[in-house]
N, C-alpha and C positions, 0 to 999 in steps of 0.2 A: 956860238952860244947866244941865246936870246936873253939879253939883259933887261928886258922890259919889266920883269917882276921886281928887279932891284931898283930900277930908276923910276918906276911908277908909270911910265909911258907904255902904250901898246900900239904897235904899228899895224895891226890887223884892221883894215878899214871896215866901216859899218855898211858900206855899199860901194858898188862899182858903176861908173857911168861909161860904158863902152857899147859899141854897136855889135850885135851878133853877126857871125859870118857863117861859112859852110860848116855843117856838122861833121863831114867826113874828112876834112883836111885842116890841119893846124898850120900856122905860119912856120916854116922851117921843116915841115914834114911830120909824118905820123898823123894820128887822129883818134877817133873812137871806133871800136870794133866790138862785136858780140863775141866774147871769149868762151862762153858756155851758154847752153840753152836747154830748156826742158819744159815740163808741163807747167804752164802759166807763169814762167819766169825766165829771165836771162841774166847773164853777168856781163856788164860792159867793162871794157878796159881802155884806158887812155894810153895810147902808144906814142904820144908826142912828148916833147920836152916842155910843153906849155900846159897851163891849168885850164881845163874845160869848166866854164862857169855858166850856171843856169841852163842846164841841158833839158829841153823839153822832149819827153818820150811819150809817144802816143800809140795806142792800140784800140782801133775802133773809135768809140766815143769817149774813151777814158784817156786822160793825160796825167802824167806824173812829171814833176820837175826835180831833177837831181841837182842840188845846189852847187856842188864843186866836185871835181875829179882831178886829183893831182897826177903828175907824170908817173906812169907805171901802175897806178892804183886801179883796183877793180871794185865794182859796186854792183850789188844785186838790184834788179828792178822787177817788181811783181806784176809784169805784163807779158803776155804771150805775143810773139811776132811783132815787136815794137818797130816804130818808125821814129828816127831821130830828127828833131827840128834843128833850126839854126842855133849855133853855140857861140858864146863869147869866149875868145881865147885870150888868156892872160899870161904874162911872164911870172914865174914863181916869185920873183922879188916884189911884185906888185901887192902881194898879200902879207908882207912883213912878218914872217915867222909862223904863218898858219901851218898846222899839221892836222891831218884827218883824225877825227874822233873814232876810237875803236870800241868794239862791243864784244863781250864774251858771255855766253850763256852759262849761268851758275845755278845751283839748286834753288828753285823758287823765283828766279828772275834773270835779269841781265845786268852785268857790270859794265858801265861806260867809263872810258878813260879819255881825258883831254889834257894835252900839254900846252894848250893855247894860253895866251896872256889875258884873255877875257872870255866870258861866256858867249856862245854862239846861239842862234835861234833854231830850236827843234822844228823839223818838218816831218817828223815821224821816222820810220825805218822800214826797209824791206826785210822780210824773213824768208829764207830759202830752206827747203827741206830736201834732203837727198836720201836715196836708198843705199843699201849696203855696197853697191858697186860705184857710188859717187854720182849717179845721175840725179838731176833735179827732178823731183816728183811732185812738188807743190810749193806754194808760196802764199804769203799773206802780208798785209801792210799793218804795221803798228801805228797807233795814233800818236800825235804829237806829245801828249801827256805821258806816254810810256817810254819816252826817249829823253835822255839827259845829254845836253851839249854844254854843261857847266864845266868850269875849270876843275881839274883834279879827277877824282874817282867817285862814282856814285852808283849804287845798286838800286834798281827799281823792280818791284814785283811784277812778273809777267809769267803766265803759264805757257811754256814752250816745250816741245819735245826735245829730248837730249840730242845733241848733234846739230841742232838748228843753227844756221848762219844768220847773224843779224848785221845789217848794213845801215848804220845811222845816217840820216840826211840832216846835216847841220849846216845852216845858212849863215852868211855874214851878218845879216840883220833882218828886220821884219818886212823888208820889201816883198 
């Protein structure tokens, strides 16, 4: 249990000063893989027991940075045929109770939920669209102002098609 809300302290750091390593292999095994792909988007999955931190993803001249990807977590990236850059691998303990922010499409917007002990920094979100068979058929990037990384639950107005998947990019700090 995270007692930081009771004690007033928050163990989630504002930044990490570690050197990036290989994108494909984490210490102890596993790494990042493309779990699903489609028109203009992919879903990345972290198959390691480590946290992938500051993942640069490039397609042509466009680069997106995925702030964090916890062990077993998947995240959408609105790029086609991406190339992963060097990743910093962290132990789960190094982030002191961090949990991924989740998003659910609701009528008229998106509901964001964070169980973290402090607000994180929004870096926007990837939105993936699927057809009736589950294939990715489109994607878009939500701007920073349309994504909440605040503690608790917050709904923001965004016009999205029903069934859209929203993957918030919430960073530790403003770096």
